[in-house]
N, C-alpha and C positions, 0 to 999 in steps of 0.2 A: 504494500500500500504506500502511495506517495505522500509527501508532506501536504498538509492542509495549508493553503495560502489565502490570506485575506488582504485586500487593499482597503485602507480605511482613511477617512478624513476626520480630524478631531479639532473642534473649535476650542479656544481658550478665552476666558473672561477674567478681567481684573476685579477682584473683590477685596474685602478687608483682610482676607486670609492670603492674599497674593493671587497669582495666576492659578485658575482652577479649570480643569478640563471639562468640557461639555459632553454631550451625548455623541459617541462615535458613530459615523455614518459609513456603512459598508459600500464599496464601489466595485464596479465590474473589471476595472483595469487600473494600472498605475497612473495613466494619464487622466482618467476620470477622478481618481483620488486627489491628484494635484489640482485639477480645476475646481473640484468641490471645496478643497481647503482654501484656494484663492478666493472663491465666492464667499466663504464664511468670513474671511478677513476683510475683503474689499467691499462686498455688497451688503452683508448683514451687520457689519460694524463690530465684530468681535475684536478683542485686543490682539489676537493672533490665531493661527491655525497651523496644523501640521498634516502632511500626507505621509502615511507610514505603510509598511508591509509587515504583516504578522505571518509567521510560518512555523510549522512544526506542531506536533502534539505527542505527548502531553507537555513537553517543554516548549515554550513559545519564544521564538527569536523575533525581536522587533528591529526593523531597519527604517530609518527616516529617509524618505524620498526628497522632501522639500518642506521648508518652513516659511511662514509669512508672518510679519509683525512680531509681537512679543510671545515667545513660547518659553517654557522652563528649560534650563540647561539639561536637566535630567528628565527625559520623557518616560517616566515610569507610569505606563498606562494600563496596568493589569487590572 
C-alpha cells in the first residue's frame, strides 16, 4: 500500500494568543493548495496562510509548499 498524500491549505489569524491556525482545507493538487492559501491570505484577509503536503500513515510527514503573510516559524499542524 502506498503512502497517503494530502494537499492542504491552512489559514492563520492573529489573536491575543498569537498566530492561530484555522480550519485546514483539503485540495486536489499542490497547485490548488497554493492558490487556496493565497486566497485565504489575499482575498479573505487572514494574517497568513500556508500550503502544505501531508504524507504517510501512521507517521505523518509535513512539507511546506509555500507560505503567504504571517505564519508561525514552527508549522506544527497535527
